N, C-alpha and C positions, 0 to 999 in steps of 0.2 A: 147545458152543463149545470149540475146542482152545486149547492154550497159545499157539500162534503167533498165532491170531486175537485172543486176549485181550491179549497184549502189544502188538500193532499198534494195536488200538482204543484202548488205554490211552494210548499216546503220540500218536496222531493227534487224538483228541478236542479237546484244547485249541487246536489249530490250525484247526479247522473254522470256516467263515464261518457267518453266520446262515442257517438252513434248509438247510445243506449236509449231505448224507447219504453215509455210507460204503456202497459197494456191494460191493467185493471187497477182501480183504486177503490178502497172500501174501508170500513171501520169494524173492529171486532174486539171483544174481550178476549184476552190471551192468558192462558194458564198452562202449566206443565203438568202432564199426567205421569206420575212415577210408575215405573214398572215393578220395582221392588219396594223401596222405602223412601221416605221423604229425604233422608240424608243422601241416598244414592241419587235422588232427583236433583238436589242442589249441586252435587259433584258433576253430574252430567250436564246440567245447565251451564255451569262454569266452563266445562270442557268445550261445549259448543261455542261459547263466546270466545274462548282462546283460539280454538281451531279455525274459526272463521274471521278472526281479527276484529271482532266487534266488542262493544262494551260487555263486560260480564254482568249478566242480569239473572238473578235467581228470583223466580216468581213464587211466592208463598200463597198469594191469593190473586185471582184474575185482575188484570189491569186493562184499561181501554187503550187501544192503539189505532192509529191511522196506518193503513197498510197499502203498499204499492207493489204490484208485480210488474217487473220490467222483463225485457227479453233475456236478461241475464241473472237477475236477483229478485229476492223477495225482501223488501225493506219495511221495517217497523219504526214508527215514530210515536212516542208516548204522548198521550193527551195531557195538556196542562190542566191541572185540577180546577183552577179558578176560571180560566177563559174558555175552556173546552176546545181550544185550537191545538193543532199538533206542535210539539216542541221541536225547534229547528236543529235537531241533533239525531242522527241515526242511532236507535237503540239496538237494533239487530239488523244484520245484512247476511242473508243466507243464499248460497249459490243455488240457482233454480234447478240445475241438473241433479241435485241431491235430494230434492223434495218430492214427496208423494202424499196423496190424501185418500181418504175413504170417500164414499158417496155422502153428501150432506144429509143430515137428519133435519127435516123441516118440522119444527114444532109450531105451536099456535102463534107465538109472537117472536120467536127466535129461530135461527138455524144453527146447527152445530156441525163442526168439521174437525177431524183429527189430521194433523199434519205430521208426517214422519220424515225424519232426516236420515239418509243412509249413514250407517256406522254409529248411530246413536240409539241407546236403549229406550229413551223416553220419547213420548209423543207430545206435541203441542196442541192443546185444545183451543179452538177458535169458536167463540160464540158470537154470532152476528145478530145485533138487535134489529127490530122491525124496520127502521129506515134503511138499513144496509143488508137486509136479509138475502137479497139476490146475489150479493157478493160471494156467498158460500158456494153456490152452484157455479158461478163464473170462475172462481179460483180453482175449484176442483176440476172443472173441465180443462182449464188452461194447464194445470200442473200434471194432469193425467193424459194429456195429449189429444183431447177432444177438440173439435173445431167449433164448438158451440159458445166458446168464450168470446165476448164482444170487446173490441178495443176501447179502452178508456171508459168502461162502464163503471159507475160508482156504486151500483147496487142500491142507490137511493131512489 
């Protein structure tokens, strides 16, 4: 188990519901892709936060998040700017059954993935840096129903 996975599991565990299991942990830069305009993007991001009972977070520029996919939800924990560790507060919690992704785009040192949420006009762009690059394929496989996702793989 790598450092990325240990840090993520350590911060996620207190937020798990009864019998909820972590399947994948990873790290990614997260940004919102507006379908129409930036103003519409901010409104949709706020609507997602309100609809799913999580903190309202409008991302104007990508931020680094620790990510955990459980058998029920996709959880996001913002990275602390000074320590590089995850902040012990759920930034986003999205129901797994509403999430879909495209196939990851593997570039030289990063992988990119678009996460769509049923009922939302905007997509969430996830950019996985080199140490967590495998997380893109694992997350896509898990959310799209493929069996190639490995339990508790960190992508590191």
